[in-house]
N, CA, C, O and the ligand as a Tripos MOL2 file, in Angstrom:
@<TRIPOS>MOLECULE
protein
  309   307    78     0     0
PROTEIN
NO_CHARGES

@<TRIPOS>ATOM
      1 N          -8.7400   -5.8780   18.9000 N.3       1 MET1
      2 CA         -9.2350   -4.7340   18.2610 C.3       1 MET1
      3 C          -8.3060   -3.5330   18.1400 C.2       1 MET1
      4 O          -8.3080   -2.7400   17.1990 O.2       1 MET1
      5 N          -7.4960   -3.4970   19.2310 N.am      2 GLY2
      6 CA         -6.4390   -2.3710   19.2060 C.3       2 GLY2
      7 C          -5.5530   -2.6140   18.0500 C.2       2 GLY2
      8 O          -5.2500   -1.6910   17.2940 O.2       2 GLY2
      9 N          -5.1130   -3.8610   17.8790 N.am      3 LEU3
     10 CA         -4.1400   -4.1640   16.7900 C.3       3 LEU3
     11 C          -4.6220   -3.7490   15.3580 C.2       3 LEU3
     12 O          -3.8450   -3.2880   14.5220 O.2       3 LEU3
     13 N          -5.9090   -3.9370   15.1420 N.am      4 ILE4
     14 CA         -6.5910   -3.7440   13.8880 C.3       4 ILE4
     15 C          -6.6090   -2.1980   13.6330 C.2       4 ILE4
     16 O          -6.2510   -1.7330   12.5510 O.2       4 ILE4
     17 N          -7.0330   -1.4390   14.6540 N.am      5 ARG5
     18 CA         -7.0000    0.0130   14.6060 C.3       5 ARG5
     19 C          -5.5000    0.5520   14.3670 C.2       5 ARG5
     20 O          -5.3310    1.5840   13.7170 O.2       5 ARG5
     21 N          -4.5230   -0.0940   14.8530 N.am      6 LEU6
     22 CA         -3.1240    0.3660   14.8160 C.3       6 LEU6
     23 C          -2.7400    0.0720   13.3320 C.2       6 LEU6
     24 O          -2.0720    0.9130   12.7300 O.2       6 LEU6
     25 N          -3.1080   -1.0240   12.7420 N.am      7 LEU7
     26 CA         -2.7620   -1.4560   11.4870 C.3       7 LEU7
     27 C          -3.4450   -0.4160   10.2730 C.2       7 LEU7
     28 O          -2.8910   -0.0410    9.2390 O.2       7 LEU7
     29 N          -4.6690   -0.1270   10.7030 N.am      8 LEU8
     30 CA         -5.4450    0.7850    9.8390 C.3       8 LEU8
     31 C          -4.8270    2.1890    9.8110 C.2       8 LEU8
     32 O          -4.6920    2.8290    8.7680 O.2       8 LEU8
     33 N          -4.4530    2.6370   11.0540 N.am      9 LEU9
     34 CA         -3.7080    3.9400   11.2210 C.3       9 LEU9
     35 C          -2.3930    3.9500   10.4290 C.2       9 LEU9
     36 O          -2.0740    4.9130    9.7310 O.2       9 LEU9
     37 N          -1.6460    2.8570   10.5560 N.am     10 GLY10
     38 CA         -0.4680    2.6290    9.9240 C.3      10 GLY10
     39 C          -0.5500    2.7910    8.4090 C.2      10 GLY10
     40 O           0.2440    3.4890    7.7800 O.2      10 GLY10
     41 N          -1.4900    2.1520    7.8950 N.am     11 ALA11
     42 CA         -1.8590    2.1220    6.3830 C.3      11 ALA11
     43 C          -2.2750    3.5970    5.9790 C.2      11 ALA11
     44 O          -1.7850    4.1300    4.9840 O.2      11 ALA11
     45 N          -3.1880    4.2280    6.7830 N.am     12 LEU12
     46 CA         -3.3790    5.6010    6.4930 C.3      12 LEU12
     47 C          -2.2060    6.4660    6.4730 C.2      12 LEU12
     48 O          -2.0760    7.3160    5.5920 O.2      12 LEU12
     49 N          -1.2620    6.2800    7.4850 N.am     13 ILE13
     50 CA         -0.1870    7.2010    7.4710 C.3      13 ILE13
     51 C           0.7600    6.9690    6.2450 C.2      13 ILE13
     52 O           1.2780    7.9020    5.6320 O.2      13 ILE13
     53 N           0.9410    5.6750    5.9450 N.am     14 ALA14
     54 CA          1.7260    5.3190    4.7770 C.3      14 ALA14
     55 C           1.1490    5.9660    3.5210 C.2      14 ALA14
     56 O           1.8820    6.5450    2.7190 O.2      14 ALA14
     57 N          -0.1660    5.8640    3.3570 N.am     15 ALA15
     58 CA         -0.8480    6.5220    2.1560 C.3      15 ALA15
     59 C          -0.6040    8.0090    2.1830 C.2      15 ALA15
     60 O          -0.3170    8.6460    1.1710 O.2      15 ALA15
     61 N          -0.7270    8.5180    3.3470 N.am     16 ALA16
     62 CA         -0.5290   10.0710    3.3240 C.3      16 ALA16
     63 C           0.9000   10.3990    3.1540 C.2      16 ALA16
     64 O           1.1480   11.5040    2.6730 O.2      16 ALA16
     65 N           1.8120    9.6770    3.4450 N.am     17 ILE17
     66 CA          3.2990    9.9110    3.1270 C.3      17 ILE17
     67 C           3.4900    9.8340    1.5700 C.2      17 ILE17
     68 O           4.1700   10.6630    0.9660 O.2      17 ILE17
     69 N           2.8840    8.8480    0.9940 N.am     18 VAL18
     70 CA          3.0990    8.7270   -0.3830 C.3      18 VAL18
     71 C           2.4050    9.6930   -1.0850 C.2      18 VAL18
     72 O           2.9240   10.1140   -2.1190 O.2      18 VAL18
     73 N           1.2850   10.1520   -0.7140 N.am     19 LEU19
     74 CA          0.4860   11.3650   -1.4020 C.3      19 LEU19
     75 C           1.3860   12.5570   -1.1500 C.2      19 LEU19
     76 O           1.5470   13.3180   -2.1040 O.2      19 LEU19
     77 N           1.9470   12.8120   -0.0990 N.am     20 TRP20
     78 CA          2.7070   13.9770    0.3680 C.3      20 TRP20
     79 C           3.9660   14.0520   -0.5960 C.2      20 TRP20
     80 O           4.2550   15.0970   -1.1800 O.2      20 TRP20
     81 N           4.6350   12.9790   -0.7170 N.am     21 ARG21
     82 CA          5.8010   12.8580   -1.6190 C.3      21 ARG21
     83 C           5.5150   13.1250   -3.1190 C.2      21 ARG21
     84 O           6.2840   13.7170   -3.8760 O.2      21 ARG21
     85 N           4.2970   12.6040   -3.4500 N.am     22 ARG22
     86 CA          3.9380   12.7730   -4.7950 C.3      22 ARG22
     87 C           3.6610   14.2800   -5.1390 C.2      22 ARG22
     88 O           3.9530   14.8180   -6.2070 O.2      22 ARG22
     89 N           3.0850   14.8400   -4.1250 N.am     23 PHE23
     90 CA          2.8070   16.3870   -4.4090 C.3      23 PHE23
     91 C           3.9520   17.1310   -4.3270 C.2      23 PHE23
     92 O           4.0070   18.1680   -4.9890 O.2      23 PHE23
     93 N           5.0480   16.7410   -3.5160 N.am     24 LYS24
     94 CA          6.2130   17.4670   -3.3270 C.3      24 LYS24
     95 C           7.1880   17.3880   -4.5960 C.2      24 LYS24
     96 O           8.0110   18.2610   -4.8700 O.2      24 LYS24
     97 N           6.9650   16.1500   -5.3680 N.am     25 GLN25
     98 CA          7.8860   16.0100   -6.4490 C.3      25 GLN25
     99 C           7.5870   16.9970   -7.5590 C.2      25 GLN25
    100 O           6.4400   17.3680   -7.8080 O.2      25 GLN25
    101 N           8.5880   17.3830   -8.1750 N.am     26 PRO26
    102 CA          8.3740   18.3320   -9.4160 C.3      26 PRO26
    103 C           7.6990   17.4630  -10.5340 C.2      26 PRO26
    104 O           7.9820   16.2940  -10.8000 O.2      26 PRO26
    105 N           6.7580   18.2460  -11.1370 N.am     27 ALA27
    106 CA          5.9140   17.5250  -12.1770 C.3      27 ALA27
    107 C           6.7240   16.8710  -13.3250 C.2      27 ALA27
    108 O           6.3420   15.8220  -13.8430 O.2      27 ALA27
    109 N           7.9600   17.5770  -13.7490 N.am     28 ALA28
    110 CA          8.6860   17.0530  -14.8500 C.3      28 ALA28
    111 C           9.3360   15.7890  -14.4370 C.2      28 ALA28
    112 O           9.4700   14.8630  -15.2360 O.2      28 ALA28
    113 N           9.7460   15.7230  -13.2050 N.am     29 LYS29
    114 CA         10.4370   14.4760  -12.7200 C.3      29 LYS29
    115 C           9.3810   13.2880  -12.6960 C.2      29 LYS29
    116 O           9.6780   12.2080  -13.2080 O.2      29 LYS29
    117 N           8.2100   13.4860  -12.1290 N.am     30 ALA30
    118 CA          7.1690   12.5420  -12.0820 C.3      30 ALA30
    119 C           6.7480   12.0350  -13.4610 C.2      30 ALA30
    120 O           6.3970   10.8700  -13.6460 O.2      30 ALA30
    121 N           6.8010   12.9660  -14.4230 N.am     31 ASP31
    122 CA          6.3540   12.7190  -15.7330 C.3      31 ASP31
    123 C           7.4180   11.7940  -16.4560 C.2      31 ASP31
    124 O           7.0260   10.9390  -17.2500 O.2      31 ASP31
    125 N           8.7140   11.9600  -16.1930 N.am     32 SER32
    126 CA          9.7130   11.1070  -16.8100 C.3      32 SER32
    127 C           9.6370    9.7210  -16.2590 C.2      32 SER32
    128 O           9.9500    8.7540  -16.9540 O.2      32 SER32
    129 N           9.2130    9.6000  -14.9810 N.am     33 GLN33
    130 CA          9.3410    8.3220  -14.3740 C.3      33 GLN33
    131 C           8.1220    7.4810  -14.8170 C.2      33 GLN33
    132 O           8.2680    6.2940  -15.1090 O.2      33 GLN33
    133 N           6.9580    8.0740  -14.8660 N.am     34 GLN34
    134 CA          5.7570    7.4030  -15.3190 C.3      34 GLN34
    135 C           4.7520    8.2700  -15.9610 C.2      34 GLN34
    136 O           4.3410    9.2620  -15.3590 O.2      34 GLN34
    137 N           4.3500    7.9840  -17.0730 N.am     35 ASN35
    138 CA          3.4490    8.8120  -17.8820 C.3      35 ASN35
    139 C           2.0820    8.2320  -18.0750 C.2      35 ASN35
    140 O           1.3730    8.5840  -19.0170 O.2      35 ASN35
    141 N           1.6950    7.3120  -17.1540 N.am     36 THR36
    142 CA          0.3320    6.7500  -17.2400 C.3      36 THR36
    143 C          -0.5890    7.3120  -16.1680 C.2      36 THR36
    144 O          -1.0700    8.4310  -16.3500 O.2      36 THR36
    145 N          -0.8640    6.6480  -15.1030 N.am     37 ALA37
    146 CA         -1.9120    7.0580  -14.3430 C.3      37 ALA37
    147 C          -1.4700    8.1420  -13.3010 C.2      37 ALA37
    148 O          -0.3000    8.2640  -12.9380 O.2      37 ALA37
    149 N          -2.4070    8.8430  -12.8940 N.am     38 GLU38
    150 CA         -2.2210    9.9190  -11.7890 C.3      38 GLU38
    151 C          -2.2110    9.3040  -10.4820 C.2      38 GLU38
    152 O          -1.2970    9.5520   -9.6950 O.2      38 GLU38
    153 N          -3.2010    8.4840  -10.1760 N.am     39 ALA39
    154 CA         -3.3550    7.8810   -8.8540 C.3      39 ALA39
    155 C          -2.6250    6.5010   -8.9050 C.2      39 ALA39
    156 O          -2.6780    5.8010   -9.9160 O.2      39 ALA39
    157 N          -1.9790    6.1510   -7.8440 N.am     40 PRO40
    158 CA         -1.2330    4.9780   -7.7560 C.3      40 PRO40
    159 C          -2.2520    3.7920   -7.7180 C.2      40 PRO40
    160 O          -3.2600    3.8500   -7.0130 O.2      40 PRO40
    161 N          -1.9450    2.6940   -8.5150 N.am     41 PRO41
    162 CA         -2.8670    1.5570   -8.4150 C.3      41 PRO41
    163 C          -2.9170    0.9650   -6.9580 C.2      41 PRO41
    164 O          -1.8880    0.7230   -6.3280 O.2      41 PRO41
    165 N          -4.1440    0.7550   -6.4820 N.am     42 MET42
    166 CA         -4.3720    0.1560   -5.0890 C.3      42 MET42
    167 C          -4.7080   -1.2930   -5.0910 C.2      42 MET42
    168 O          -5.4910   -1.6980   -5.9500 O.2      42 MET42
    169 N          -4.2200   -2.0890   -4.2550 N.am     43 VAL43
    170 CA         -4.5070   -3.4290   -4.1100 C.3      43 VAL43
    171 C          -5.0330   -3.6710   -2.6620 C.2      43 VAL43
    172 O          -4.6900   -2.9220   -1.7470 O.2      43 VAL43
    173 N          -5.8910   -4.7550   -2.4630 N.am     44 ARG44
    174 CA         -6.3510   -4.9750   -1.2120 C.3      44 ARG44
    175 C          -5.7240   -6.1590   -0.5560 C.2      44 ARG44
    176 O          -5.5710   -7.2110   -1.1760 O.2      44 ARG44
    177 N          -5.3360   -6.0000    0.7650 N.am     45 CYS45
    178 CA         -4.6230   -7.0060    1.4660 C.3      45 CYS45
    179 C          -5.6710   -8.2590    1.7600 C.2      45 CYS45
    180 O          -6.7150   -8.0980    2.3920 O.2      45 CYS45
    181 N          -5.2750   -9.4330    1.2530 N.am     46 ALA46
    182 CA         -6.1060  -10.6220    1.4310 C.3      46 ALA46
    183 C          -6.2860  -11.0200    2.9190 C.2      46 ALA46
    184 O          -7.1600  -11.8370    3.2110 O.2      46 ALA46
    185 N          -5.5760  -10.5320    3.7710 N.am     47 HIS47
    186 CA         -5.7840  -10.6870    5.2700 C.3      47 HIS47
    187 C          -6.5970   -9.7160    5.9110 C.2      47 HIS47
    188 O          -7.6510  -10.0630    6.4440 O.2      47 HIS47
    189 N          -6.1810   -8.4220    5.9140 N.am     48 CYS48
    190 CA         -7.0340   -7.5490    6.7200 C.3      48 CYS48
    191 C          -7.8070   -6.6460    5.7760 C.2      48 CYS48
    192 O          -8.4090   -5.7010    6.2850 O.2      48 CYS48
    193 N          -7.8670   -6.8300    4.3930 N.am     49 HIS49
    194 CA         -8.6760   -6.1490    3.4690 C.3      49 HIS49
    195 C          -8.4620   -4.6710    3.3760 C.2      49 HIS49
    196 O          -9.3030   -3.9280    2.8700 O.2      49 HIS49
    197 N          -7.3130   -4.2510    3.8780 N.am     50 VAL50
    198 CA         -6.9060   -2.8370    3.7550 C.3      50 VAL50
    199 C          -6.4220   -2.5190    2.3850 C.2      50 VAL50
    200 O          -5.6650   -3.3010    1.8100 O.2      50 VAL50
    201 N          -6.8140   -1.4280    1.8390 N.am     51 HIS51
    202 CA         -6.1740   -1.0960    0.5340 C.3      51 HIS51
    203 C          -4.7980   -0.3660    0.6190 C.2      51 HIS51
    204 O          -4.6650    0.5950    1.3760 O.2      51 HIS51
    205 N          -3.8480   -0.7880   -0.1010 N.am     52 VAL52
    206 CA         -2.5440   -0.2720   -0.0490 C.3      52 VAL52
    207 C          -1.9650   -0.0380   -1.5070 C.2      52 VAL52
    208 O          -2.2830   -0.7830   -2.4350 O.2      52 VAL52
    209 N          -1.1630    0.9540   -1.6520 N.am     53 PRO53
    210 CA         -0.5310    1.1820   -2.9680 C.3      53 PRO53
    211 C           0.1880   -0.0430   -3.3750 C.2      53 PRO53
    212 O           0.8890   -0.6750   -2.5850 O.2      53 PRO53
    213 N           0.0150   -0.3740   -4.6050 N.am     54 ARG54
    214 CA          0.5370   -1.6750   -5.2390 C.3      54 ARG54
    215 C           2.1410   -1.7390   -4.9640 C.2      54 ARG54
    216 O           2.7060   -2.7970   -4.6890 O.2      54 ARG54
    217 N           2.7860   -0.5320   -5.0670 N.am     55 ALA55
    218 CA          4.1420   -0.4330   -4.9520 C.3      55 ALA55
    219 C           4.7030   -0.9650   -3.4840 C.2      55 ALA55
    220 O           5.8090   -1.4630   -3.2770 O.2      55 ALA55
    221 N           3.6270   -0.7240   -2.5040 N.am     56 GLN56
    222 CA          4.0550   -1.1370   -1.1290 C.3      56 GLN56
    223 C           3.6210   -2.5110   -0.6630 C.2      56 GLN56
    224 O           3.9680   -3.0150    0.4050 O.2      56 GLN56
    225 N           2.7540   -3.1190   -1.6470 N.am     57 ALA57
    226 CA          2.0960   -4.3360   -1.2580 C.3      57 ALA57
    227 C           3.0210   -5.5750   -1.5720 C.2      57 ALA57
    228 O           3.9890   -5.4720   -2.3260 O.2      57 ALA57
    229 N           2.6960   -6.6500   -1.0020 N.am     58 LEU58
    230 CA          3.4410   -7.9560   -1.2760 C.3      58 LEU58
    231 C           2.6280   -8.7450   -2.2110 C.2      58 LEU58
    232 O           1.4700   -9.0700   -1.9510 O.2      58 LEU58
    233 N           3.2720   -9.0710   -3.3630 N.am     59 ASN59
    234 CA          2.5870   -9.7530   -4.3860 C.3      59 ASN59
    235 C           2.9280  -11.4110   -4.2700 C.2      59 ASN59
    236 O           4.0400  -11.8890   -4.4920 O.2      59 ASN59
    237 N           1.9930  -12.0100   -3.9620 N.am     60 THR60
    238 CA          2.2270  -13.5900   -3.7580 C.3      60 THR60
    239 C           1.1490  -14.3610   -4.6350 C.2      60 THR60
    240 O           0.1600  -13.8220   -5.1310 O.2      60 THR60
    241 N           1.4630  -15.6100   -4.7450 N.am     61 PRO61
    242 CA          0.4820  -16.5110   -5.5760 C.3      61 PRO61
    243 C          -0.8180  -16.5210   -4.8460 C.2      61 PRO61
    244 O          -1.8300  -16.7590   -5.5040 O.2      61 PRO61
    245 N          -0.9160  -16.2890   -3.5560 N.am     62 GLN62
    246 CA         -2.1770  -16.3990   -2.7730 C.3      62 GLN62
    247 C          -2.8700  -15.0200   -2.8060 C.2      62 GLN62
    248 O          -3.9970  -14.9130   -2.3230 O.2      62 GLN62
    249 N          -2.2210  -13.9260   -3.3750 N.am     63 GLY63
    250 CA         -2.8090  -12.5930   -3.5220 C.3      63 GLY63
    251 C          -2.0020  -11.6060   -2.9700 C.2      63 GLY63
    252 O          -0.8100  -11.8400   -2.7730 O.2      63 GLY63
    253 N          -2.5600  -10.3980   -2.6620 N.am     64 TRP64
    254 CA         -1.8130   -9.2070   -2.3830 C.3      64 TRP64
    255 C          -1.8930   -9.2520   -0.8300 C.2      64 TRP64
    256 O          -2.8710   -9.7290   -0.2540 O.2      64 TRP64
    257 N          -0.7740   -8.7120   -0.1550 N.am     65 PHE65
    258 CA         -0.7270   -8.5610    1.1320 C.3      65 PHE65
    259 C          -0.1550   -7.2510    1.5850 C.2      65 PHE65
    260 O           0.7230   -6.7500    0.8820 O.2      65 PHE65
    261 N          -0.5730   -6.5910    2.7500 N.am     66 CYS66
    262 CA          0.0130   -5.2270    2.9440 C.3      66 CYS66
    263 C           1.3550   -5.3310    3.5880 C.2      66 CYS66
    264 O           2.1620   -4.4040    3.5080 O.2      66 CYS66
    265 N           1.6240   -6.5020    4.2600 N.am     67 SER67
    266 CA          2.9600   -6.6330    4.9640 C.3      67 SER67
    267 C           3.2560   -8.1370    4.9310 C.2      67 SER67
    268 O           2.4390   -9.0240    4.6820 O.2      67 SER67
    269 N           4.5010   -8.2760    5.2110 N.am     68 GLN68
    270 CA          5.1770   -9.7160    5.4040 C.3      68 GLN68
    271 C           4.3570  -10.3580    6.5180 C.2      68 GLN68
    272 O           3.9440  -11.5130    6.4080 O.2      68 GLN68
    273 N           4.1220   -9.5960    7.6010 N.am     69 ALA69
    274 CA          3.5660  -10.1340    8.7910 C.3      69 ALA69
    275 C           2.0430  -10.7600    8.4520 C.2      69 ALA69
    276 O           1.6290  -11.7980    8.9690 O.2      69 ALA69
    277 N           1.3300  -10.0010    7.5570 N.am     70 HIS70
    278 CA         -0.0300  -10.4840    7.1870 C.3      70 HIS70
    279 C           0.0510  -11.6610    6.2380 C.2      70 HIS70
    280 O          -0.8000  -12.5490    6.2000 O.2      70 HIS70
    281 N           1.1550  -11.6080    5.4560 N.am     71 PHE71
    282 CA          1.1620  -12.8480    4.5720 C.3      71 PHE71
    283 C           1.4190  -14.0680    5.4470 C.2      71 PHE71
    284 O           0.8040  -15.1180    5.2580 O.2      71 PHE71
    285 N           2.3070  -13.9270    6.3810 N.am     72 GLU72
    286 CA          2.5610  -15.0550    7.3990 C.3      72 GLU72
    287 C           1.3100  -15.3630    8.2240 C.2      72 GLU72
    288 O           1.0330  -16.5410    8.4490 O.2      72 GLU72
    289 N           0.6100  -14.4680    8.6450 N.am     73 ALA73
    290 CA         -0.5420  -14.6200    9.5000 C.3      73 ALA73
    291 C          -1.5700  -15.2600    8.7200 C.2      73 ALA73
    292 O          -2.2780  -16.0740    9.3140 O.2      73 ALA73
    293 N          -1.7990  -15.0230    7.3990 N.am     74 HIS74
    294 CA         -2.7010  -15.5760    6.6130 C.3      74 HIS74
    295 C          -2.5710  -17.1190    6.4800 C.2      74 HIS74
    296 O          -3.5310  -17.8810    6.3770 O.2      74 HIS74
    297 N          -1.2370  -17.4900    6.4960 N.am     75 HIS75
    298 CA         -1.0330  -18.8940    6.4400 C.3      75 HIS75
    299 C          -1.0500  -19.6630    7.7500 C.2      75 HIS75
    300 O          -1.1380  -20.8900    7.7680 O.2      75 HIS75
    301 N          -0.9680  -18.9540    8.7920 N.am     76 ALA76
    302 CA         -1.0180  -19.4970   10.0690 C.3      76 ALA76
    303 C          -2.3980  -20.1000   10.5110 C.2      76 ALA76
    304 O          -2.5500  -20.9940   11.3430 O.2      76 ALA76
    305 N          -3.3250  -19.4800    9.8390 N.am     77 ASP77
    306 CA         -4.7340  -19.8890   10.0300 C.3      77 ASP77
    307 C          -5.0490  -21.4670    9.7720 C.2      77 ASP77
    308 O          -6.1950  -21.8980    9.9080 O.2      77 ASP77
    309 ZN         -3.0050   -6.6130    5.9440 Zn       78 ZN78
@<TRIPOS>BOND
     1     1     2 1
     2     2     3 1
     3     3     4 2
     4     3     5 am
     5     5     6 1
     6     6     7 1
     7     7     8 2
     8     7     9 am
     9     9    10 1
    10    10    11 1
    11    11    12 2
    12    11    13 am
    13    13    14 1
    14    14    15 1
    15    15    16 2
    16    15    17 am
    17    17    18 1
    18    18    19 1
    19    19    20 2
    20    19    21 am
    21    21    22 1
    22    22    23 1
    23    23    24 2
    24    23    25 am
    25    25    26 1
    26    26    27 1
    27    27    28 2
    28    27    29 am
    29    29    30 1
    30    30    31 1
    31    31    32 2
    32    31    33 am
    33    33    34 1
    34    34    35 1
    35    35    36 2
    36    35    37 am
    37    37    38 1
    38    38    39 1
    39    39    40 2
    40    39    41 am
    41    41    42 1
    42    42    43 1
    43    43    44 2
    44    43    45 am
    45    45    46 1
    46    46    47 1
    47    47    48 2
    48    47    49 am
    49    49    50 1
    50    50    51 1
    51    51    52 2
    52    51    53 am
    53    53    54 1
    54    54    55 1
    55    55    56 2
    56    55    57 am
    57    57    58 1
    58    58    59 1
    59    59    60 2
    60    59    61 am
    61    61    62 1
    62    62    63 1
    63    63    64 2
    64    63    65 am
    65    65    66 1
    66    66    67 1
    67    67    68 2
    68    67    69 am
    69    69    70 1
    70    70    71 1
    71    71    72 2
    72    71    73 am
    73    73    74 1
    74    74    75 1
    75    75    76 2
    76    75    77 am
    77    77    78 1
    78    78    79 1
    79    79    80 2
    80    79    81 am
    81    81    82 1
    82    82    83 1
    83    83    84 2
    84    83    85 am
    85    85    86 1
    86    86    87 1
    87    87    88 2
    88    87    89 am
    89    89    90 1
    90    90    91 1
    91    91    92 2
    92    91    93 am
    93    93    94 1
    94    94    95 1
    95    95    96 2
    96    95    97 am
    97    97    98 1
    98    98    99 1
    99    99   100 2
   100    99   101 am
   101   101   102 1
   102   102   103 1
   103   103   104 2
   104   103   105 am
   105   105   106 1
   106   106   107 1
   107   107   108 2
   108   107   109 am
   109   109   110 1
   110   110   111 1
   111   111   112 2
   112   111   113 am
   113   113   114 1
   114   114   115 1
   115   115   116 2
   116   115   117 am
   117   117   118 1
   118   118   119 1
   119   119   120 2
   120   119   121 am
   121   121   122 1
   122   122   123 1
   123   123   124 2
   124   123   125 am
   125   125   126 1
   126   126   127 1
   127   127   128 2
   128   127   129 am
   129   129   130 1
   130   130   131 1
   131   131   132 2
   132   131   133 am
   133   133   134 1
   134   134   135 1
   135   135   136 2
   136   135   137 am
   137   137   138 1
   138   138   139 1
   139   139   140 2
   140   139   141 am
   141   141   142 1
   142   142   143 1
   143   143   144 2
   144   143   145 am
   145   145   146 1
   146   146   147 1
   147   147   148 2
   148   147   149 am
   149   149   150 1
   150   150   151 1
   151   151   152 2
   152   151   153 am
   153   153   154 1
   154   154   155 1
   155   155   156 2
   156   155   157 am
   157   157   158 1
   158   158   159 1
   159   159   160 2
   160   159   161 am
   161   161   162 1
   162   162   163 1
   163   163   164 2
   164   163   165 am
   165   165   166 1
   166   166   167 1
   167   167   168 2
   168   167   169 am
   169   169   170 1
   170   170   171 1
   171   171   172 2
   172   171   173 am
   173   173   174 1
   174   174   175 1
   175   175   176 2
   176   175   177 am
   177   177   178 1
   178   178   179 1
   179   179   180 2
   180   179   181 am
   181   181   182 1
   182   182   183 1
   183   183   184 2
   184   183   185 am
   185   185   186 1
   186   186   187 1
   187   187   188 2
   188   187   189 am
   189   189   190 1
   190   190   191 1
   191   191   192 2
   192   191   193 am
   193   193   194 1
   194   194   195 1
   195   195   196 2
   196   195   197 am
   197   197   198 1
   198   198   199 1
   199   199   200 2
   200   199   201 am
   201   201   202 1
   202   202   203 1
   203   203   204 2
   204   203   205 am
   205   205   206 1
   206   206   207 1
   207   207   208 2
   208   207   209 am
   209   209   210 1
   210   210   211 1
   211   211   212 2
   212   211   213 am
   213   213   214 1
   214   214   215 1
   215   215   216 2
   216   215   217 am
   217   217   218 1
   218   218   219 1
   219   219   220 2
   220   219   221 am
   221   221   222 1
   222   222   223 1
   223   223   224 2
   224   223   225 am
   225   225   226 1
   226   226   227 1
   227   227   228 2
   228   227   229 am
   229   229   230 1
   230   230   231 1
   231   231   232 2
   232   231   233 am
   233   233   234 1
   234   234   235 1
   235   235   236 2
   236   235   237 am
   237   237   238 1
   238   238   239 1
   239   239   240 2
   240   239   241 am
   241   241   242 1
   242   242   243 1
   243   243   244 2
   244   243   245 am
   245   245   246 1
   246   246   247 1
   247   247   248 2
   248   247   249 am
   249   249   250 1
   250   250   251 1
   251   251   252 2
   252   251   253 am
   253   253   254 1
   254   254   255 1
   255   255   256 2
   256   255   257 am
   257   257   258 1
   258   258   259 1
   259   259   260 2
   260   259   261 am
   261   261   262 1
   262   262   263 1
   263   263   264 2
   264   263   265 am
   265   265   266 1
   266   266   267 1
   267   267   268 2
   268   267   269 am
   269   269   270 1
   270   270   271 1
   271   271   272 2
   272   271   273 am
   273   273   274 1
   274   274   275 1
   275   275   276 2
   276   275   277 am
   277   277   278 1
   278   278   279 1
   279   279   280 2
   280   279   281 am
   281   281   282 1
   282   282   283 1
   283   283   284 2
   284   283   285 am
   285   285   286 1
   286   286   287 1
   287   287   288 2
   288   287   289 am
   289   289   290 1
   290   290   291 1
   291   291   292 2
   292   291   293 am
   293   293   294 1
   294   294   295 1
   295   295   296 2
   296   295   297 am
   297   297   298 1
   298   298   299 1
   299   299   300 2
   300   299   301 am
   301   301   302 1
   302   302   303 1
   303   303   304 2
   304   303   305 am
   305   305   306 1
   306   306   307 1
   307   307   308 2
@<TRIPOS>SUBSTRUCTURE
     1 MET1         2 RESIDUE 1 A MET
     2 GLY2         6 RESIDUE 1 A GLY
     3 LEU3        10 RESIDUE 1 A LEU
     4 ILE4        14 RESIDUE 1 A ILE
     5 ARG5        18 RESIDUE 1 A ARG
     6 LEU6        22 RESIDUE 1 A LEU
     7 LEU7        26 RESIDUE 1 A LEU
     8 LEU8        30 RESIDUE 1 A LEU
     9 LEU9        34 RESIDUE 1 A LEU
    10 GLY10       38 RESIDUE 1 A GLY
    11 ALA11       42 RESIDUE 1 A ALA
    12 LEU12       46 RESIDUE 1 A LEU
    13 ILE13       50 RESIDUE 1 A ILE
    14 ALA14       54 RESIDUE 1 A ALA
    15 ALA15       58 RESIDUE 1 A ALA
    16 ALA16       62 RESIDUE 1 A ALA
    17 ILE17       66 RESIDUE 1 A ILE
    18 VAL18       70 RESIDUE 1 A VAL
    19 LEU19       74 RESIDUE 1 A LEU
    20 TRP20       78 RESIDUE 1 A TRP
    21 ARG21       82 RESIDUE 1 A ARG
    22 ARG22       86 RESIDUE 1 A ARG
    23 PHE23       90 RESIDUE 1 A PHE
    24 LYS24       94 RESIDUE 1 A LYS
    25 GLN25       98 RESIDUE 1 A GLN
    26 PRO26      102 RESIDUE 1 A PRO
    27 ALA27      106 RESIDUE 1 A ALA
    28 ALA28      110 RESIDUE 1 A ALA
    29 LYS29      114 RESIDUE 1 A LYS
    30 ALA30      118 RESIDUE 1 A ALA
    31 ASP31      122 RESIDUE 1 A ASP
    32 SER32      126 RESIDUE 1 A SER
    33 GLN33      130 RESIDUE 1 A GLN
    34 GLN34      134 RESIDUE 1 A GLN
    35 ASN35      138 RESIDUE 1 A ASN
    36 THR36      142 RESIDUE 1 A THR
    37 ALA37      146 RESIDUE 1 A ALA
    38 GLU38      150 RESIDUE 1 A GLU
    39 ALA39      154 RESIDUE 1 A ALA
    40 PRO40      158 RESIDUE 1 A PRO
    41 PRO41      162 RESIDUE 1 A PRO
    42 MET42      166 RESIDUE 1 A MET
    43 VAL43      170 RESIDUE 1 A VAL
    44 ARG44      174 RESIDUE 1 A ARG
    45 CYS45      178 RESIDUE 1 A CYS
    46 ALA46      182 RESIDUE 1 A ALA
    47 HIS47      186 RESIDUE 1 A HIS
    48 CYS48      190 RESIDUE 1 A CYS
    49 HIS49      194 RESIDUE 1 A HIS
    50 VAL50      198 RESIDUE 1 A VAL
    51 HIS51      202 RESIDUE 1 A HIS
    52 VAL52      206 RESIDUE 1 A VAL
    53 PRO53      210 RESIDUE 1 A PRO
    54 ARG54      214 RESIDUE 1 A ARG
    55 ALA55      218 RESIDUE 1 A ALA
    56 GLN56      222 RESIDUE 1 A GLN
    57 ALA57      226 RESIDUE 1 A ALA
    58 LEU58      230 RESIDUE 1 A LEU
    59 ASN59      234 RESIDUE 1 A ASN
    60 THR60      238 RESIDUE 1 A THR
    61 PRO61      242 RESIDUE 1 A PRO
    62 GLN62      246 RESIDUE 1 A GLN
    63 GLY63      250 RESIDUE 1 A GLY
    64 TRP64      254 RESIDUE 1 A TRP
    65 PHE65      258 RESIDUE 1 A PHE
    66 CYS66      262 RESIDUE 1 A CYS
    67 SER67      266 RESIDUE 1 A SER
    68 GLN68      270 RESIDUE 1 A GLN
    69 ALA69      274 RESIDUE 1 A ALA
    70 HIS70      278 RESIDUE 1 A HIS
    71 PHE71      282 RESIDUE 1 A PHE
    72 GLU72      286 RESIDUE 1 A GLU
    73 ALA73      290 RESIDUE 1 A ALA
    74 HIS74      294 RESIDUE 1 A HIS
    75 HIS75      298 RESIDUE 1 A HIS
    76 ALA76      302 RESIDUE 1 A ALA
    77 ASP77      306 RESIDUE 1 A ASP
    78 ZN78       309 GROUP 0 **** ****
């Protein structure tokens, strides 16, 4: 149970850092990089079901994973 709480906390911190960086960035720079969505697209980890920004997630034929560890853990079952 402690591990799951730790992973959830890690995902929250990662999301907070992404949001913080996004707010810190000058609007002009963000505009030139991507002119589509305001919120980053989120995907769900197939192993722990935590939502993570797609840029940080692992894209595999089996689905999205929040980390390499969960991708490997998913196949260990
Ligand atoms: Zn996961």
